[in-house]
C-alpha positions in Angstrom: 120.4 135.5 34.6 123.9 136.8 35.4 125.7 138.4 32.5 129.0 136.3 32.1 130.8 139.5 31.2 129.9 141.0 34.6 131.4 138.1 36.6 134.5 138.5 38.6 137.3 136.5 37.1 140.2 135.3 39.3 143.4 133.5 38.4 146.0 131.4 40.2 149.1 133.0 41.7 152.2 130.8 41.5 155.9 131.8 41.8 155.3 135.5 41.6 152.9 135.3 38.6 149.2 135.2 37.9 148.2 132.2 35.8 145.2 130.7 34.2 143.8 127.6 35.7 143.3 124.2 34.1 139.6 124.6 34.9 137.4 127.0 36.8 135.1 127.2 39.8 131.7 129.0 39.4 130.8 130.8 42.6 127.1 131.4 43.3 125.9 134.8 44.4 124.0 134.0 47.6 122.8 137.6 47.8 120.9 137.6 44.5 120.8 134.0 43.4 122.9 134.4 40.3 126.6 133.9 39.7 129.2 136.0 41.4 132.6 134.9 40.2 134.6 132.4 38.2 137.8 131.4 39.9 140.6 129.4 38.2 140.9 125.9 39.4 144.5 124.4 39.6 145.4 121.1 38.2 147.6 118.7 40.2 150.5 119.8 38.0 149.9 123.4 38.9 149.7 122.5 42.6 153.1 120.8 42.2 154.4 124.0 40.6 153.3 126.0 43.7 155.0 123.6 46.0 158.2 123.8 44.0 158.1 127.6 44.0 157.6 127.6 47.7 160.5 125.3 48.3 162.7 127.5 46.1 161.7 130.7 48.0 162.8 129.4 51.3 166.4 130.4 50.9 165.5 134.0 50.2 162.9 134.1 53.1 165.6 132.9 55.5 167.6 136.0 54.7 164.7 138.3 55.7 164.6 139.8 59.2 161.7 139.9 61.7 161.6 143.7 61.3 161.3 143.3 57.5 158.5 140.7 57.8 156.7 142.9 60.3 156.8 145.7 57.7 155.2 143.4 55.1 152.4 142.5 57.5 151.7 146.2 58.4 151.6 147.1 54.7 149.2 144.2 54.0 147.0 145.4 56.9 146.9 149.0 55.4 146.0 147.8 52.0 143.4 145.4 53.3 141.6 148.2 55.1 141.8 150.5 52.1 139.8 147.8 50.2 137.4 147.0 52.9 134.3 147.5 50.7 135.5 145.0 48.2 136.0 142.4 50.9 132.7 143.1 52.4 130.9 142.7 49.1 132.7 139.5 48.3 132.0 137.8 51.7 128.3 138.8 51.6 127.9 137.4 48.1 129.9 134.1 48.2 129.4 133.2 51.9 125.9 134.5 52.3 126.7 136.4 55.4 124.6 139.5 56.1 126.3 142.8 55.7 125.4 143.7 59.2 127.8 141.1 60.5 130.3 141.4 57.7 131.4 145.0 57.6 133.8 144.4 60.5 135.6 141.5 58.9 138.2 143.5 57.0 139.1 145.5 60.1 139.3 142.3 62.1 141.6 140.7 59.5 143.8 143.8 59.4 144.2 143.7 63.2 145.3 140.1 62.9 148.0 141.1 60.5 149.1 143.8 62.8 149.1 141.4 65.8 151.3 139.1 63.7 153.6 142.0 62.9 154.1 142.5 66.7 154.9 138.8 67.1 157.3 139.0 64.2 159.3 141.7 66.0 159.1 139.6 69.2 160.9 136.7 67.3 164.0 138.8 67.4 163.6 139.6 71.1 162.0 136.7 73.0 162.1 133.5 70.9 165.9 132.9 71.2 167.6 131.3 74.2 171.0 131.1 75.7 171.8 127.9 77.6 174.6 126.7 79.8 175.5 123.1 80.6 173.8 121.8 83.8 174.7 118.1 83.8 177.9 116.4 84.9 180.5 116.4 82.1 178.8 119.2 80.3 179.5 122.1 82.7 181.5 124.0 80.1 178.9 123.7 77.4 177.1 126.8 76.2 174.5 126.9 73.4 172.5 129.5 71.5 169.0 128.3 70.6 167.6 130.2 67.6 164.2 130.2 66.0 164.1 129.6 62.2 161.3 129.2 59.7 159.9 125.7 59.4 159.8 126.0 55.6 156.5 125.8 53.7 153.1 126.2 55.3 150.1 124.8 53.4 147.0 126.8 54.4 143.7 125.0 53.9 140.9 127.4 54.6 137.2 126.9 55.3 134.1 128.5 53.6 132.4 130.0 56.6 135.0 132.7 57.4 136.9 133.1 54.1 138.8 136.1 55.2 139.5 136.1 58.9 140.3 132.4 59.2 142.5 132.5 56.2 144.4 135.4 57.7 144.9 133.4 60.9 146.8 130.9 58.9 148.7 133.3 56.5 149.7 136.0 59.0 151.7 133.8 61.4 153.2 131.8 58.6 154.7 135.0 57.0 155.6 136.4 60.4 157.8 133.4 61.0 159.4 133.7 57.6 157.8 130.7 55.8 156.7 130.2 52.3 152.9 129.9 51.9 150.6 127.9 49.7 146.9 128.8 50.1 144.2 126.3 49.2 140.8 128.0 49.9 137.5 126.3 50.1 136.1 125.7 46.6 132.8 127.2 47.9 134.3 130.6 48.7 137.5 131.1 46.7 136.8 134.7 45.5 137.5 136.4 48.8 140.8 134.5 49.1 141.7 135.6 45.6 141.1 139.2 46.6 143.3 138.6 49.7 146.0 137.2 47.5 145.9 140.4 45.4 146.3 142.5 48.5 149.2 140.4 49.9 151.3 140.4 46.7 150.5 144.1 45.9 151.3 145.4 49.4 154.4 143.3 50.3 157.6 143.0 48.4 157.8 139.2 48.8 160.3 137.0 47.1 158.9 135.1 44.1 157.4 131.8 45.3 156.9 133.1 48.9 153.1 133.3 48.5 151.1 131.0 46.2 147.3 130.8 45.7 146.0 127.5 44.3 142.2 127.2 44.5 140.7 124.0 43.2 138.6 121.0 44.0 139.9 119.0 46.9 139.4 115.8 44.9 141.8 117.2 42.2 144.6 118.8 44.2 144.0 118.1 47.9 146.0 114.9 48.2 148.7 116.4 45.9 149.2 119.3 48.3 148.7 117.5 51.7 150.8 114.5 50.7 153.9 116.2 49.4 157.0 116.0 51.6 157.9 119.6 50.7 155.1 120.8 53.0 156.5 121.3 56.5 153.3 122.4 58.3 149.6 122.0 57.4 147.5 124.7 58.8 143.9 123.7 58.4 140.4 124.8 59.5 137.6 122.4 58.4 135.5 119.4 59.3 136.9 116.6 61.4 136.4 114.2 58.5 138.4 116.3 56.2 141.0 116.8 58.9 141.4 113.1 59.4 141.9 112.6 55.7 144.5 115.3 55.4 146.3 113.9 58.5 146.4 110.4 56.9 147.9 111.9 53.7 150.4 114.2 55.3 152.8 111.7 56.8 155.6 113.2 59.1 154.4 116.8 58.9 153.6 119.3 61.6 149.8 119.8 61.8 147.9 122.8 63.1 144.2 121.8 62.8 141.1 123.4 64.1 138.3 121.0 63.2 134.7 120.3 63.9 132.8 121.2 67.0 129.7 120.2 68.9 129.7 122.8 71.6 127.5 122.2 74.7 126.1 125.1 76.7 125.6 123.9 80.3 122.8 125.9 82.0 122.7 125.5 85.8 119.7 126.4 88.0 121.3 129.6 89.4 122.2 131.0 85.9 120.8 134.3 84.7 118.4 132.7 82.3 117.8 135.8 80.2 121.5 136.2 79.6 121.9 132.5 79.0 119.0 132.5 76.4 120.5 135.4 74.6 123.9 133.9 74.5 122.7 130.5 73.3 120.6 132.1 70.6 123.6 134.0 69.3 125.7 130.9 69.6 123.3 128.8 67.7 122.0 131.2 65.0 124.9 133.5 64.2 126.0 132.9 60.6 123.1 130.5 60.4 125.0 128.2 62.8 127.8 127.6 60.2 130.6 128.0 62.8 132.8 125.4 64.4 132.2 127.2 67.7 128.4 127.3 67.4 126.3 126.2 70.4 125.1 122.9 69.0 123.4 121.5 72.1 121.9 123.3 75.1 122.1 121.2 78.3 119.7 122.7 80.7 119.0 121.6 84.3 115.6 120.0 84.4 114.3 122.6 86.8 114.9 125.5 84.3 114.4 123.7 81.0 110.9 125.1 80.3 111.8 128.6 81.5 114.9 128.6 79.3 113.0 127.3 76.2 110.4 130.1 76.7 113.1 132.7 76.9 114.8 131.3 73.8 111.5 131.3 71.9 111.1 134.9 72.8 114.4 135.7 71.0 113.5 134.0 67.7 111.8 137.0 66.1 115.1 139.0 66.5 116.7 136.8 63.7 115.6 138.7 60.6 116.0 137.2 57.1 115.9 139.3 53.9 118.2 141.3 51.6 121.8 140.4 52.7 122.8 144.0 52.0 120.1 145.5 54.2 121.5 146.4 57.6 118.4 145.1 59.3 119.0 141.6 58.1 121.0 139.4 60.5 120.2 136.0 59.2 121.1 134.5 55.9 121.1 131.2 53.9 123.3 128.2 54.4 126.1 127.7 51.9 124.1 125.6 49.5 120.9 123.6 49.2 122.4 120.2 49.9 123.7 121.4 53.2 120.3 122.9 54.1 118.7 119.5 53.2 121.1 117.8 55.6 120.2 120.1 58.5 116.5 119.7 57.8 117.0 115.9 57.9 118.6 116.2 61.4 115.7 118.3 62.6 113.1 115.9 61.2 114.8 112.9 62.7 115.0 114.6 66.1 111.2 115.3 66.1 110.6 111.7 65.1 112.7 110.7 68.1 110.5 112.7 70.4 111.9 116.2 70.4 109.4 119.1 70.5 109.5 121.5 67.6 109.0 124.9 69.2 109.8 127.3 66.5 111.0 127.0 62.9 111.9 123.8 61.1 111.1 124.9 57.5 113.5 124.9 54.6 113.3 126.7 51.3 116.3 126.0 49.0 119.5 126.9 50.8 117.5 128.8 53.5 116.7 127.0 56.7 114.6 128.8 59.4 116.1 129.5 62.8 114.9 126.4 64.7 114.3 125.7 68.4 113.9 122.1 69.6 113.0 121.3 73.2 113.1 118.1 75.2 115.5 116.5 72.8 116.3 112.9 73.6 120.0 112.3 74.5 120.3 109.6 71.8 119.0 111.9 69.0 121.5 112.2 66.2 121.4 116.0 66.3 122.9 115.9 69.8 125.9 114.1 68.6 126.6 115.8 65.3 128.1 119.1 64.2 124.9 120.1 62.4 126.5 123.4 61.2 123.0 124.9 60.9 120.7 127.3 62.7 119.3 124.9 65.4 119.2 125.3 69.1 118.6 121.8 70.5 117.7 121.8 74.2 118.0 118.7 76.4 118.1 118.2 80.1 120.3 117.0 83.0 119.7 116.3 86.7 123.0 116.8 88.4 126.3 118.6 87.9 128.0 115.2 87.4 125.6 114.2 84.7 126.0 117.6 83.0 129.7 117.0 82.7 129.3 113.5 81.5 126.8 114.5 78.8 129.1 117.4 77.8 132.0 115.0 77.4 130.1 112.3 75.7 131.3 113.3 72.2 134.5 113.0 70.2 134.2 116.6 69.2 135.7 118.7 71.9 136.4 122.2 70.6 134.3 124.6 72.7 131.8 124.7 75.5 129.9 127.3 77.6 129.0 127.2 81.3 126.2 129.4 82.7 126.1 129.8 86.5 126.5 132.6 89.1 128.4 130.3 91.4 132.1 131.1 90.8 133.4 127.8 92.4 131.0 125.8 90.2 132.0 127.7 87.1 135.7 127.0 87.6 135.1 123.4 88.7 132.9 122.5 85.7 135.1 124.4 83.3 138.2 122.4 84.4 136.4 119.1 84.0 134.6 119.7 80.6 136.7 118.2 77.8 137.1 121.2 75.4 139.9 123.3 74.0 138.1 126.5 75.2 135.4 127.0 77.8 133.5 130.3 78.0 131.9 131.3 81.2 128.5 133.0 80.9 128.8 133.7 77.2 128.7 132.0 73.8 132.0 130.5 72.6 134.2 133.1 70.9 137.7 133.0 69.5 138.4 136.7 69.2 141.2 138.0 67.1 143.6 135.2 67.8 145.4 136.6 70.7 144.2 133.7 72.9 145.2 130.1 71.7 142.2 128.1 70.5 141.6 124.7 69.1 140.1 121.3 70.0 140.8 118.1 71.7 140.1 114.6 70.4 138.6 114.8 66.9 138.3 118.6 67.1 141.9 119.3 66.3 145.6 119.1 66.7 147.7 121.9 68.3 146.3 125.4 68.7 145.5 128.3 66.4 145.9 131.9 67.3 148.7 134.3 66.1 151.3 133.5 68.8 150.3 129.9 69.2 150.5 129.3 65.4 153.9 131.0 65.1 155.2 128.6 67.7 154.1 125.7 65.4 155.6 127.4 62.3 159.1 127.8 63.6 161.7 125.2 64.6 164.5 125.7 67.1 168.1 125.2 66.2 170.7 124.6 68.9 174.2 125.9 68.2 176.5 124.4 70.8 179.6 126.4 71.5 
């Protein structure tokens, strides 16, 4: 049993001060099965305090320069890298991510802050415009179009990437000169608390410019999302949660990267070894708990069996064990209830006629890497974001059918196309309904230098450092 005195204890951060919460969130240690941290949980009144502090800070933030804000971001990046070991330990324990795939997270996050610093400097150089009248009667008009901060950005972060994704929201918001209110997932708030400490320690921010309010969504979610002092909601999460936040937010700018059900289309001329390796990584990395995970593998009927055999041959490479052992690359799901849900989808698919090739067993929060073959098109697992370690392989006959099957879902975030035919690759990529299409590789969003996000129920607008900044400024025309 974990000694309560050894637990990390984290507080709220509101209006330049650390505060005790109205309640607390106990964070389970997925590395050793005990408890890892207790993080303060804000009340609705404390969430209101954070919004008021952010609103009050806007005047001071408008007086800052892009160069000054770039300096903040560079300082945050330096501090983050100096505390990389703390972040790595926190992510492994609260998110259950093996250290072998976590050690690079702090470096990745720091690079995103530095990328945002460069964009902040560009605000002074490239975001402004000078216009002259070009319509009859307005020939003598001239105008200066200036970017200005949008105001307050509410950052709603997910549990699967508690550092990198949170940074993708915070960094562009600060670069643009906005006040920030961070609401982390209640499943992984400890890493966000550590990030808050880094931000407020490294950067000389005005009071109220950065606020950290962890808490249960049922307690503070609607208070935050529904407040008219919020000017942009930056959210990464499930489509269901995104729809709820959108319904509460009213006339507010939304930057939402939501659920995915990424298809991987495997054509007969594809390099099947490469395709199998990429699909395995796409399905099993972080135990499938990624919005960009390969959720369904659409294989041409002529290569289905060969592909399944090659996928099966990769399964032993996914090694479970001590999350702090470098040889471990596969960990548990976030909690037992989610593992039960994934197991239910697998069982239902088998009942519908799918072949269970490898895996399928669950033990607590751990679910084995699982390979399903000949999955019927009407199986629920084909049409769901299972967020679990399952490669579900189904078939198609023609290119046209492959595109139709890929587009037969309201989740349109990512897709992959595997073929050695350049014309087919481009033709299919252009017709697949997805925010991003990867050619001959598993979906990947990188550092945020390329815009990414989904269509339909998978999101609104685009994430990425530059893309997000464009959503977190507004343009003011000063007509001379």
